[in-house]
C-alpha positions in Angstrom: 103.2 92.5 107.8 100.2 93.0 105.5 101.1 96.7 105.1 104.7 95.8 104.3 103.6 93.2 101.6 101.2 95.7 100.1 104.1 98.2 99.9 106.2 95.7 98.1 103.4 95.0 95.6 103.2 98.7 94.9 106.8 98.8 93.8 106.7 95.6 91.7 108.2 97.3 88.7 111.3 98.3 90.8 111.6 94.8 92.2 111.2 93.3 88.7 113.9 95.6 87.3 116.2 94.7 90.2 115.6 91.0 89.6 116.2 91.5 85.8 119.5 93.3 86.5 120.7 90.4 88.7 119.5 87.8 86.1 121.4 89.6 83.3 124.6 89.8 85.5 124.5 86.1 86.5 123.6 84.9 82.9 126.5 86.9 81.4 128.9 85.4 84.0 127.7 81.9 83.3 128.2 82.5 79.5 131.6 84.1 80.2 130.7 86.9 77.9 130.5 84.6 74.9 127.0 85.5 73.7 126.2 89.0 74.7 123.4 89.2 72.2 121.3 86.7 74.3 121.8 89.0 77.3 120.5 91.9 75.2 117.4 89.9 74.2 116.8 88.9 77.8 117.0 92.6 78.7 114.5 93.6 76.1 112.0 90.9 77.2 112.4 92.0 80.9 111.9 95.6 80.0 108.7 94.6 78.2 107.5 93.0 81.4 108.3 96.1 83.4 106.4 98.2 80.9 103.3 96.0 81.2 103.5 96.3 85.0 103.7 100.1 84.8 100.8 100.3 82.4 98.8 98.0 84.5 99.2 100.2 87.6 98.6 103.4 85.6 95.7 105.5 86.9 95.8 103.9 90.4 95.4 106.2 93.5 98.7 107.8 94.5 100.3 106.2 97.6 103.3 106.5 99.9 105.2 103.3 100.2 107.5 102.3 103.0 107.5 105.9 104.2 109.8 107.1 101.4 108.6 106.0 97.9 105.8 107.9 96.1 103.9 105.8 93.6 101.8 108.0 91.4 101.1 108.9 87.8 103.8 111.5 87.7 106.5 108.9 88.6 104.8 106.5 86.2 105.3 109.0 83.3 109.1 109.1 83.8 109.4 105.4 84.5 107.7 104.6 81.2 109.9 107.2 79.5 113.0 105.4 81.0 111.8 102.0 80.0 111.0 103.2 76.4 114.5 104.8 76.2 116.3 101.7 77.4 114.5 99.5 74.9 115.8 101.7 72.1 119.3 102.0 73.6 119.5 98.2 74.0 118.6 97.8 70.3 121.3 100.4 69.5 123.9 98.3 71.5 122.9 95.2 69.6 123.1 96.9 66.3 126.3 98.9 66.9 128.8 97.8 64.2 131.7 99.4 66.1 130.9 97.4 69.2 132.5 94.1 69.9 130.0 91.2 69.4 131.1 89.5 72.6 132.0 90.7 76.1 129.4 93.5 76.2 127.0 91.9 78.7 128.0 94.4 81.4 126.4 97.1 79.2 122.9 95.8 80.0 123.5 95.3 83.7 124.8 98.9 84.0 121.9 100.3 82.0 119.4 98.4 84.2 121.2 99.6 87.3 120.9 103.2 86.1 117.2 102.6 85.5 116.7 101.4 89.0 118.3 104.7 90.2 116.0 106.7 88.0 112.9 104.8 89.2 113.6 105.8 92.8 114.9 109.2 91.9 111.6 110.3 90.2 109.4 108.5 92.7 110.1 110.1 96.0 109.7 113.4 97.9 112.3 112.2 100.4 115.6 114.0 99.8 117.7 111.0 101.1 116.1 108.5 98.7 116.4 111.1 95.9 120.1 111.4 96.6 120.5 107.6 96.7 118.7 107.2 93.4 120.8 110.0 91.8 124.0 108.3 92.9 123.0 104.9 91.6 122.2 106.5 88.3 125.5 108.4 88.3 127.7 105.5 89.3 126.3 103.3 86.5 126.7 106.2 84.1 130.4 106.7 85.0 131.1 103.1 84.2 129.1 103.2 80.9 131.0 106.4 79.8 134.3 104.5 80.2 133.1 101.2 78.9 135.7 101.2 76.1 138.6 100.8 78.5 141.3 100.8 75.8 140.0 103.9 74.2 141.7 107.1 75.4 138.6 109.3 74.6 136.3 107.0 76.5 138.6 106.9 79.5 138.9 110.7 79.5 135.1 111.0 79.3 134.7 108.7 82.3 137.4 110.5 84.4 135.9 113.9 83.7 132.4 112.6 84.4 133.5 111.1 87.8 135.3 114.2 88.9 132.6 116.7 88.0 129.9 114.3 89.1 131.5 113.8 92.5 131.8 117.5 93.0 128.2 118.2 92.0 127.0 115.4 94.3 128.9 116.9 97.2 127.4 120.3 96.5 123.9 118.9 96.3 124.3 116.8 99.5 125.6 119.8 101.4 122.4 121.8 100.3 120.2 118.9 101.5 122.0 118.8 104.8 121.4 122.5 105.2 117.7 122.1 104.4 117.5 119.3 107.0 119.2 121.4 109.6 116.8 124.3 108.9 113.6 122.3 108.9 114.3 119.1 110.8 112.9 117.0 107.9 114.0 115.3 104.7 110.5 115.2 103.2 109.7 118.0 100.8 106.0 118.0 101.7 106.7 118.4 105.4 109.2 121.2 104.7 106.6 123.1 102.6 103.8 122.8 105.1 105.8 123.1 108.3 106.5 126.3 110.2 110.3 126.1 110.3 111.0 126.9 106.6 108.4 129.7 106.5 109.7 131.3 109.6 113.3 131.1 108.3 112.3 132.7 105.1 110.5 135.5 107.0 113.3 136.1 109.5 116.5 135.4 107.6 116.1 133.9 104.1 119.9 133.7 103.3 120.5 130.2 104.7 117.5 128.8 102.8 118.7 130.6 99.7 122.1 129.0 100.0 120.6 125.5 100.6 118.2 125.7 97.7 120.8 127.0 95.3 123.2 124.2 96.2 120.4 121.6 95.6 119.5 123.3 92.3 123.2 123.2 91.3 123.2 119.4 91.7 120.1 119.2 89.4 121.7 121.7 86.9 124.7 119.4 86.6 122.6 116.4 85.8 120.6 118.2 83.1 123.5 120.2 81.7 122.4 123.7 82.6 124.9 126.6 82.5 127.3 127.0 84.3 127.3 123.2 85.1 127.3 122.1 81.5 131.1 121.9 80.9 131.3 118.1 81.2 128.7 117.5 78.5 130.5 117.8 75.1 133.6 115.8 76.2 131.6 113.0 77.9 129.1 112.8 75.0 131.9 112.6 72.5 134.1 110.1 74.3 131.4 107.7 75.5 130.1 105.0 73.2 127.2 106.3 71.1 124.5 104.1 72.8 125.7 105.4 76.2 125.6 109.0 74.9 122.0 108.3 73.7 121.1 107.1 77.2 122.7 110.2 78.9 121.1 112.6 76.4 117.6 111.1 76.7 116.8 108.9 79.8 119.3 110.5 82.2 118.4 114.1 81.3 114.7 113.3 81.5 115.2 111.7 85.0 117.0 114.9 86.1 114.2 117.1 84.9 111.6 114.7 86.5 113.2 115.0 89.9 113.6 118.7 89.5 110.0 119.1 88.6 108.9 117.2 91.6 111.3 119.1 93.9 109.9 122.5 92.8 106.3 121.4 92.6 106.1 119.8 96.1 108.2 122.5 97.8 106.6 125.6 96.3 103.3 124.7 94.5 101.5 121.8 96.3 98.5 122.2 98.5 99.1 123.5 102.0 102.4 125.3 101.2 103.0 128.3 103.5 102.6 131.7 102.0 106.2 132.7 102.6 107.4 129.6 100.8 105.1 130.3 97.8 106.3 133.8 97.6 109.9 132.7 97.6 109.1 130.3 94.8 108.6 133.3 92.5 112.2 134.3 93.0 113.2 130.8 92.0 111.2 131.1 88.9 113.1 134.3 87.9 116.4 132.5 88.5 115.3 129.6 86.3 114.3 132.0 83.5 117.7 133.7 83.6 119.4 130.3 83.5 117.2 129.2 80.6 118.2 132.2 78.5 121.9 131.8 79.2 121.8 128.0 78.7 120.0 128.0 75.4 122.2 130.8 74.0 125.5 129.2 75.0 124.4 125.8 73.8 123.4 127.0 70.4 126.4 129.2 69.9 128.7 126.4 71.0 127.0 124.0 68.5 127.7 126.4 65.6 131.5 125.9 65.9 131.6 122.1 65.9 132.9 119.8 63.2 131.7 116.6 64.9 128.0 115.8 64.7 128.2 114.1 68.1 129.6 117.2 69.8 127.0 119.3 67.9 124.3 117.1 69.5 125.9 117.5 72.9 125.7 121.3 72.6 122.2 120.9 71.2 121.3 119.0 74.3 122.5 121.9 76.4 120.4 124.3 74.4 117.3 122.1 74.8 117.8 122.1 78.6 117.4 125.8 78.4 114.1 125.5 76.4 112.8 123.0 79.0 113.6 125.4 81.8 111.2 127.9 80.2 108.3 125.8 81.4 109.7 125.5 84.9 110.3 129.2 85.2 106.6 129.9 85.0 106.1 128.1 88.4 102.7 127.1 87.2 101.2 123.7 86.5 100.6 124.5 82.8 104.2 125.4 82.3 105.3 122.2 83.9 103.0 120.2 81.7 104.5 122.0 78.7 107.9 120.9 79.8 106.8 117.3 80.2 105.2 117.4 76.7 108.5 118.7 75.3 110.4 115.9 77.1 108.1 113.4 75.3 108.8 115.2 72.0 112.6 115.1 72.8 112.3 111.3 73.2 111.5 110.7 69.6 113.6 113.3 67.9 116.8 112.8 70.0 116.7 109.0 70.0 116.2 109.2 66.2 119.1 111.6 65.8 121.5 109.4 67.7 120.2 106.4 65.9 121.2 108.1 62.6 124.6 108.9 64.0 125.2 105.3 65.1 124.1 104.0 61.7 126.6 106.1 59.8 129.4 105.7 62.3 129.2 102.0 61.4 129.6 102.9 57.8 132.3 105.6 57.8 133.9 105.1 61.2 133.6 108.8 61.8 131.1 111.3 63.3 132.2 114.4 61.4 130.0 116.5 59.1 132.5 115.7 56.3 132.0 112.0 56.6 128.3 112.4 55.7 128.9 113.9 52.2 126.5 112.5 49.7 125.4 109.5 51.9 121.8 110.7 51.9 121.4 109.2 48.4 123.0 105.9 49.5 120.7 105.5 52.6 117.6 107.6 51.8 115.2 106.3 54.4 117.5 106.9 57.4 118.7 110.2 55.9 115.2 111.6 55.3 114.3 110.5 58.9 117.3 112.5 60.1 116.1 115.6 58.3 112.7 115.2 60.1 114.5 115.0 63.5 116.5 118.1 62.7 113.4 120.0 61.7 111.7 118.9 64.9 114.8 119.9 67.0 114.7 123.3 65.4 111.0 123.6 66.2 109.4 123.7 62.7 106.0 122.3 61.7 104.6 119.8 61.2 106.7 118.0 63.8 106.2 117.3 67.5 109.1 119.5 68.3 107.2 122.5 66.8 104.2 121.9 69.0 106.3 121.3 72.1 108.1 124.7 71.6 104.8 126.3 70.9 103.5 125.2 74.3 106.6 126.4 76.0 106.5 129.8 74.3 102.8 130.2 75.1 103.3 129.4 78.8 106.4 131.7 79.0 104.5 134.6 77.6 101.5 133.9 79.8 103.7 133.6 82.8 105.2 137.1 82.3 108.4 136.0 80.5 107.8 137.4 77.0 111.4 138.4 76.9 112.4 134.8 77.4 110.2 133.7 74.5 111.9 136.2 72.3 115.4 134.9 73.3 114.2 131.3 72.7 112.8 132.3 69.2 116.2 133.9 68.2 118.0 130.8 69.4 115.7 128.5 67.4 116.7 130.5 64.3 120.4 130.1 65.2 119.9 126.4 65.6 118.6 126.1 62.1 122.1 126.8 60.7 123.9 123.9 62.3 121.0 121.5 62.1 120.5 122.0 58.3 124.3 121.7 57.8 123.8 118.0 58.3 121.0 117.9 55.6 123.3 119.9 53.3 126.1 117.3 53.7 123.7 114.4 53.1 122.0 115.6 50.0 123.8 118.6 48.5 127.4 117.4 48.7 129.2 115.2 46.1 128.0 111.6 46.2 130.0 109.3 48.5 131.9 106.2 47.4 130.7 104.2 50.4 127.7 101.9 49.9 126.2 101.2 53.3 125.3 97.6 53.9 121.6 97.1 54.5 120.4 97.1 58.1 116.7 96.5 57.7 115.7 96.3 61.4 117.8 99.3 62.4 116.6 101.4 59.4 113.0 100.5 60.3 113.5 101.7 63.9 115.0 105.1 62.9 112.3 105.5 60.2 109.6 104.6 62.7 110.9 107.3 65.1 110.8 109.7 62.2 107.2 108.8 61.4 106.2 109.2 65.1 107.9 112.6 65.2 105.6 113.8 62.4 102.5 111.9 63.6 102.5 113.4 67.1 103.2 116.8 65.7 99.9 116.6 63.8 98.0 114.5 66.3 99.1 115.9 69.7 96.2 114.7 71.8 97.6 111.4 73.0 100.7 112.9 74.5 98.9 115.9 75.9 96.3 113.7 77.6 99.0 111.5 79.0 100.9 114.5 80.4 97.8 116.0 81.8 96.8 112.8 83.6 100.4 112.3 84.8 100.5 115.8 86.4 97.2 115.3 88.1 94.7 116.7 85.6 
């Protein structure tokens, strides 16, 4: 009993998040949806409590809880990332002018439910719990994408998301079942250190290759990697903008967190069989090819868009390709570079979607044309957006520049100089469609609209812009955090 209670104490943040989700659901039912702003405030307070719990346990010795949950600094990194993302997304929901002021309480329950899935998804080496966490995240995301039930675009986004998501989940689950059949275990560590997987790779690697490819296909869908990216533009465009922000930042980071752990434990941890390590090099080459194709298709697709929201969707696909550069090296330094870039992505992408949400409330549109001359009407938000775009491109002195610098450095050091060249060319391509936003804001004819002041929202977006520059100049805090999270 003492061991069981100790295990429950170790997963206090997960339990608190679950209790918060139930509290939000019951409170909204009691209020009958009449005061959703109060539900949002409760959510923010609860997320603050979870963040304090995570920070309080940071630096503790890694431990295995209840035989399935891994509590360590690596999981803590992505849990804090998720909480930070949800705080901003919740503020976006509260500030969204296009959203109904009442009846949105389910928003917060679904967001918290998705967060619970993320917490277990990034905090396990057990493939069964990984799958359960992934499905909890996915089910909540499907509902969020179709939250505007009377909106045809939102309904279409949810339907496409459900169909493609169900297909990818089935593919991934089949790959997991094959791995279990080949190794007799669902734990990645036991697979890597056991004899069955190594013998299978030595005697007949084809079944293992099929199983791993199927599992990677499931991850590729979640993080929008080609050829499993096709859902992204339509879902991002049709979903409410706060939901799109969640999918682009928190959900994508969770997918990469789970993928990083999958690869690291299976191919790179202590005690892994030589045959398994050797096979990991092939996986690295596959990831490098996927990275090149993904970033190229994402950037070329973004060039043709008239909607800023769809442009950011294709940009998200391209950035998945940049992140895969770090994973392709199959080295700890490359993985840390990917984690640093995820942290950079947090500031610049949240800020970009915040800008979009701000001006959607002003113009009712998300097109480039709707932004003409508005930069002079809302200079603080617009200048911050230019900072985010510069960071997404990878130019100094922003955190995006340093993140790409680390990825390029590790790719070249890992023997993928050709991939760094492809990424450099793609970064130049991205400059054209990112700077088109700045052109519309400041170089087009002045707009007639006069945006109503939103002091708190403007301060949030401007603050994210300031942090994007600050951490581009002073990179040590994020680097130290990433290094500690990955085990030094």
